[in-house]
C-alpha positions as CSV (number, residue, x, y, z in Angstrom):
1,X,-22.9,1.0,7.2
2,X,-20.8,0.3,10.2
3,X,-19.9,3.0,12.7
4,X,-16.3,4.1,13.2
5,X,-16.7,3.3,16.9
6,X,-16.1,-0.4,16.2
7,X,-13.1,-2.1,17.7
8,X,-9.8,-0.8,16.3
9,X,-8.9,-4.5,15.8
10,X,-11.9,-5.3,13.7
11,X,-11.1,-6.1,10.0
12,X,-12.8,-3.9,7.4
13,X,-15.9,-5.3,5.8
14,X,-16.4,-5.0,2.0
15,X,-18.8,-2.1,2.6
16,X,-16.2,-0.4,4.9
17,X,-13.5,-0.8,2.3
18,X,-15.8,0.9,-0.2
19,X,-16.4,3.7,2.3
20,X,-12.7,4.1,2.8
21,X,-12.2,4.2,-1.0
22,X,-14.8,7.0,-1.3
23,X,-13.1,9.0,1.5
24,X,-9.7,8.5,-0.3
25,X,-11.3,9.9,-3.5
26,X,-12.3,13.0,-1.5
27,X,-8.7,13.4,-0.5
28,X,-7.5,12.8,-4.0
29,X,-9.7,15.7,-5.3
30,X,-8.0,18.1,-2.8
31,X,-4.4,17.1,-3.4
32,X,-1.9,17.9,-6.2
33,X,-0.7,14.3,-6.3
34,X,-2.8,11.2,-7.1
35,X,-4.0,9.4,-4.0
36,X,-5.7,6.0,-4.3
37,X,-6.8,3.4,-1.8
38,X,-4.5,0.9,-3.5
39,X,-1.5,3.2,-3.2
40,X,-2.4,4.0,0.4
41,X,-2.4,0.3,1.2
42,X,1.0,-0.2,-0.3
43,X,2.3,2.9,1.6
44,X,1.1,1.6,4.9
45,X,2.5,-1.8,4.2
46,X,6.0,-0.3,3.7
47,X,5.6,1.7,7.0
48,X,4.9,-1.5,8.9
49,X,7.8,-3.5,7.6
50,X,10.4,-0.6,7.5
51,X,13.4,0.3,9.7
52,X,11.5,2.4,12.2
53,X,8.1,3.4,13.5
54,X,6.9,6.6,11.7
55,X,4.1,8.6,13.3
56,X,1.1,10.0,11.4
57,X,2.2,13.6,11.7
58,X,5.3,12.5,9.7
59,X,3.8,10.1,7.1
60,X,0.5,11.9,6.2
61,X,2.3,14.9,4.7
62,X,4.4,12.5,2.6
63,X,1.5,10.5,1.4
64,X,-0.5,13.6,0.5
65,X,2.4,15.8,-0.5
66,X,1.1,18.7,1.6
67,X,2.7,20.1,4.8
68,X,-0.5,20.1,6.8
69,X,-1.1,16.4,6.1
70,X,-4.8,15.6,6.8
71,X,-5.6,18.9,8.5
72,X,-7.5,20.4,5.5
73,X,-8.1,17.2,3.6
74,X,-11.8,17.2,4.5
75,X,-14.4,19.9,4.9
76,X,-16.6,17.7,7.0
77,X,-15.3,16.7,10.5
78,X,-17.4,13.5,10.4
79,X,-15.7,12.5,7.1
80,X,-12.3,13.1,8.7
81,X,-13.2,11.1,11.8
82,X,-14.5,8.2,9.7
83,X,-11.4,8.2,7.5
84,X,-9.1,8.1,10.5
85,X,-11.1,5.3,12.1
86,X,-11.2,3.2,9.0
87,X,-7.6,3.9,8.2
88,X,-6.4,2.9,11.6
89,X,-8.4,-0.4,11.5
90,X,-6.8,-1.2,8.1
91,X,-3.4,-0.3,9.4
92,X,-3.9,-2.6,12.3
93,X,-5.2,-5.3,9.9
94,X,-2.0,-5.1,7.8
95,X,0.2,-5.1,11.0
96,X,-1.5,-8.3,12.2
97,X,-1.1,-10.0,8.9
98,X,2.6,-9.1,8.7
99,X,3.1,-10.4,12.2
100,X,1.3,-13.7,11.6
101,X,3.6,-16.8,11.3
102,X,2.3,-18.0,7.9
103,X,3.8,-20.5,5.5
104,X,1.5,-19.9,2.6
105,X,-0.1,-16.8,1.1
106,X,-3.4,-18.7,1.0
107,X,-3.4,-18.7,4.8
108,X,-6.5,-16.6,6.0
109,X,-4.1,-14.7,8.2
110,X,-1.8,-13.7,5.3
111,X,-1.7,-10.1,4.0
112,X,-4.3,-9.5,1.3
113,X,-3.5,-6.2,-0.3
114,X,-6.3,-3.9,-1.6
115,X,-5.4,-4.2,-5.2
116,X,-8.1,-3.1,-7.7
117,X,-9.0,-5.6,-10.4
118,X,-9.3,-3.2,-13.3
119,X,-10.2,-5.8,-15.9
120,X,-12.9,-7.2,-13.6
121,X,-14.3,-3.6,-13.1
122,X,-14.3,-3.0,-16.9
123,X,-16.2,-6.2,-17.5
124,X,-18.9,-5.1,-15.1
125,X,-19.3,-1.6,-16.6
126,X,-21.6,-0.7,-19.5
127,X,-19.6,-0.8,-22.8
128,X,-19.5,3.0,-23.2
129,X,-18.3,3.6,-19.7
130,X,-15.7,0.8,-20.0
131,X,-14.4,2.4,-23.3
132,X,-14.1,5.8,-21.7
133,X,-12.3,4.4,-18.7
134,X,-9.8,2.5,-20.9
135,X,-9.3,5.6,-23.1
136,X,-8.4,7.6,-19.9
137,X,-5.8,5.0,-19.1
138,X,-5.9,2.3,-16.4
139,X,-2.8,1.2,-14.5
140,X,-1.4,-2.3,-14.8
141,X,-2.4,-4.7,-12.0
142,X,-0.8,-3.7,-8.6
143,X,1.2,-0.8,-10.1
144,X,-0.4,1.7,-7.7
145,X,0.1,-0.6,-4.7
146,X,3.8,-1.1,-5.4
147,X,4.3,2.6,-6.1
148,X,2.7,3.4,-2.7
149,X,5.1,1.0,-1.1
150,X,8.1,2.5,-2.8
151,X,7.0,6.1,-2.0
152,X,7.7,5.2,1.7
153,X,10.9,3.4,0.9
154,X,12.3,6.2,-1.2
155,X,11.2,9.1,1.0
156,X,12.8,7.5,4.1
157,X,15.8,6.2,2.1
158,X,18.2,7.3,4.8
159,X,16.5,5.0,7.2
160,X,16.6,2.1,4.7
161,X,20.2,2.7,3.7
162,X,22.7,0.2,5.0
163,X,26.4,0.7,5.6
164,X,28.4,0.6,2.4
165,X,30.2,-2.6,3.5
166,X,27.0,-4.4,4.6
167,X,26.6,-7.8,3.2
168,X,22.8,-7.3,3.6
169,X,22.6,-4.5,1.0
170,X,22.2,-7.0,-1.9
171,X,19.5,-8.9,0.1
172,X,17.4,-5.7,0.6
173,X,17.8,-4.8,-3.1
174,X,16.7,-8.2,-4.2
175,X,13.6,-8.2,-1.9
176,X,12.6,-4.8,-3.2
177,X,13.0,-5.8,-6.8
178,X,9.4,-7.2,-7.3
179,X,8.1,-3.8,-6.1
180,X,10.1,-1.9,-8.7
181,X,9.0,-4.4,-11.4
182,X,5.3,-3.8,-10.5
183,X,5.7,0.0,-10.3
184,X,7.5,0.4,-13.6
185,X,5.8,1.3,-16.9
186,X,5.1,-1.8,-18.9
187,X,7.3,-0.6,-21.8
188,X,10.3,-0.4,-19.4
189,X,10.1,-4.1,-18.3
190,X,12.5,-6.6,-19.8
191,X,11.1,-9.6,-21.8
192,X,11.9,-11.8,-18.8
193,X,10.0,-9.5,-16.4
194,X,7.0,-9.4,-18.8
195,X,7.0,-13.2,-19.1
196,X,6.1,-13.5,-15.4
197,X,2.5,-13.0,-14.4
198,X,1.9,-9.9,-12.4
199,X,0.1,-11.9,-9.8
200,X,3.4,-13.8,-9.3
201,X,5.3,-10.6,-9.0
202,X,2.8,-9.6,-6.3
203,X,3.3,-12.8,-4.5
204,X,7.1,-12.2,-4.5
205,X,6.5,-8.7,-3.2
206,X,4.3,-9.9,-0.4
207,X,6.9,-12.4,0.8
208,X,9.3,-9.6,0.5
209,X,7.3,-7.5,2.9
210,X,7.4,-10.3,5.5
211,X,11.1,-10.7,5.0
212,X,11.8,-7.0,5.4
213,X,9.8,-6.8,8.6
214,X,11.8,-9.7,10.1
215,X,15.0,-8.3,8.7
216,X,14.6,-4.9,10.4
217,X,13.4,-6.5,13.7
218,X,16.4,-8.8,13.7
219,X,18.6,-5.7,13.4
220,X,17.0,-4.4,16.6
221,X,14.5,-1.9,15.2
222,X,11.4,-1.0,17.1
223,X,8.4,-3.3,16.7
224,X,5.6,-1.6,14.7
225,X,2.0,-2.5,15.3
C-alpha cells in the first residue's frame, strides 16, 4: 500500500481510496454523527466551490460535530497522519478537477465523486450478507454525497447568503436544487423528480459545483486550492 509521503498532488489509487474509507470508518465509530467517505467527499467539494476558503481547524469540527475536530478521532498517531495525507491528496484532486476547463463530464479531468454503488456492492455479497445489509437500510444513490455538500452550505449559510435584492439569489437556489433532490428521502420527492434518473441529478449537481466555483470567483472571492 502506498506511503502517505507521496506527492500531495498525486491522485488516490483504488487501494488508497479503500484505505481512506477504512480510516473514515474509524472516525465514524468515534463520533455521534454518521461520517462516511461519500459524505466527506461531498463536504470537501462544497468547501472548494464556496464563497470563502475555510481552514481545517474550522471545518473538521463541523464535519465531525465535535469541538476538537480530529484531535481525538484516532488512537494511533500513524492512522491520524495517514488520514490527513490521504485526505489532503483527495482535497487537492477535487480542487484540480473543479479548476479544469472541461466541456464534458466524461473528460478525464472532470470531477468524479466518490459515490458508493450500493446495488453493485449488494450484487457482490453473499445472499445472507446482502439481505442483512438491505434490512439495515441503504441510502439512495448519491444521497450521502449530496448531504455532505449541503452540510457545508447550510453551516456557513451566512457566507452563502446574498443580498435580499440580488438578482443572483435565484441562480444559486437553482444550482443547489439537484443537491437537495439527491439528499431528500425518496418519499419526499415529487413524481417529476423521481422520473429523472439519479445519475442525471448527479450530473446536474456536478455542473452546479463548477458553476458555483466560477460564480464566487467572479464575485471576487479568494481562490481555493
